[in-house]
C-alpha positions in Angstrom: -11.4 30.7 22.4 -13.4 31.4 19.3 -16.2 29.1 19.2 -17.4 26.6 16.0 -20.5 26.5 14.5 -21.0 22.4 13.4 -20.9 23.9 9.9 -17.6 25.2 10.3 -16.4 22.1 12.2 -17.3 20.0 9.1 -15.7 22.0 6.9 -12.4 21.6 8.5 -12.7 18.0 9.1 -13.8 17.7 5.1 -10.5 19.7 4.1 -8.5 17.5 6.7 -9.5 15.0 5.3 -8.3 16.3 1.4 -5.6 17.0 2.3 -4.3 13.7 4.0 -6.4 11.8 0.4 -3.7 13.7 -1.9 -1.2 13.1 0.7 -1.9 9.1 0.3 -2.8 10.0 -3.2 1.2 11.1 -4.2 2.7 8.3 -1.8 0.9 5.3 -2.3 -1.7 6.3 -5.7 -2.8 2.6 -6.0 -4.7 2.4 -2.4 -8.3 1.9 -2.4 -11.1 4.1 -1.5 -14.6 2.1 -1.1 -17.5 4.2 -0.7 -20.1 1.9 2.3 -23.3 3.6 3.2 -22.0 5.0 6.0 -18.6 5.5 5.6 -15.4 5.1 3.9 -12.8 2.2 3.6 -9.4 2.4 2.4 -7.0 -0.1 1.6 -3.3 0.5 1.5 -0.9 -1.3 1.7 1.7 0.9 3.3 -1.0 3.1 5.4 -4.0 1.0 5.9 -3.6 1.4 10.0 -3.3 4.8 9.8 -7.4 6.0 8.7 -10.4 4.7 10.6 -12.0 1.9 8.5 -7.9 1.3 6.9 -7.0 -1.9 6.1 -3.5 -3.1 4.2 -5.7 -5.7 2.1 -8.6 -6.4 -0.1 -8.7 -9.9 2.2 -8.8 -7.5 5.7 -11.5 -5.3 4.2 -13.4 -8.3 2.7 -13.3 -10.1 6.3 -14.0 -6.8 7.8 -17.4 -6.7 5.6 -18.5 -10.4 6.2 -16.8 -10.9 9.9 -17.7 -7.6 11.5 -20.3 -6.1 10.0 -22.4 -8.5 8.5 -21.8 -11.2 11.3 -20.4 -13.8 8.7 -23.5 -13.6 5.9 -21.8 -14.6 2.6 -25.7 -13.6 1.3 -25.5 -10.4 2.9 -22.1 -9.7 1.7 -22.9 -11.1 -2.0 -26.0 -8.4 -2.2 -23.7 -5.7 -0.9 -21.1 -6.4 -3.2 -24.2 -6.7 -6.2 -24.9 -9.6 -6.4 -28.1 -9.6 -5.5 -29.7 -11.6 -7.7 -32.7 -14.0 -8.7 -30.1 -17.2 -7.7 -30.6 -17.7 -3.8 -26.8 -19.3 -3.6 -25.3 -16.7 -5.4 -23.6 -19.1 -7.8 -22.4 -16.5 -10.3 -20.7 -14.4 -6.8 -19.2 -17.7 -6.0 -17.9 -18.0 -9.4 -16.2 -14.8 -9.2 -14.0 -15.0 -6.0 -12.7 -18.2 -7.4 -11.9 -15.6 -10.4 -10.5 -13.4 -8.9 -9.2 -15.2 -6.2 -5.9 -13.7 -6.7 -6.7 -10.1 -7.6 -9.5 -9.4 -4.6 -8.1 -5.7 -4.9 -9.7 -6.1 -8.4 -12.8 -7.7 -6.9 -13.6 -4.8 -4.6 -13.0 -2.4 -7.4 -15.5 -4.2 -9.7 -18.0 -4.8 -7.0 -18.0 -1.9 -4.9 -18.4 1.3 -5.0 -14.5 2.3 -5.1 -11.4 4.3 -7.2 -7.8 4.2 -6.7 -6.9 6.9 -4.8 -4.6 8.1 -7.7 -7.2 8.4 -9.8 -9.0 10.9 -7.5 -6.2 12.8 -6.4 -4.0 13.0 -10.2 -2.2 16.1 -10.1 
């Protein structure tokens, strides 16, 4: 069996990931890809459970970030989402949570480096 270099293996993984994203864009163009410092997360109503760091709802994603990644630190979540203001109690963050509570997907899109998959792979 042929041995692959690390670079070749990395390229194969990249191509497989691209193909998976193209398929997701066809099947669920409203899915959201969130670019995090160490990984990418997917929010997809239909295929969220099929990906590493995949979630079916924006609420599941936010809960994961808050509870599993940031140890329940709401200030750290606010900072991560771009609310790194002078205000120690992040009143702007709390006001936005109230405003977006019915549309958490839009909150994620507006607060993280994220895009809808259908916009990325528009064919």
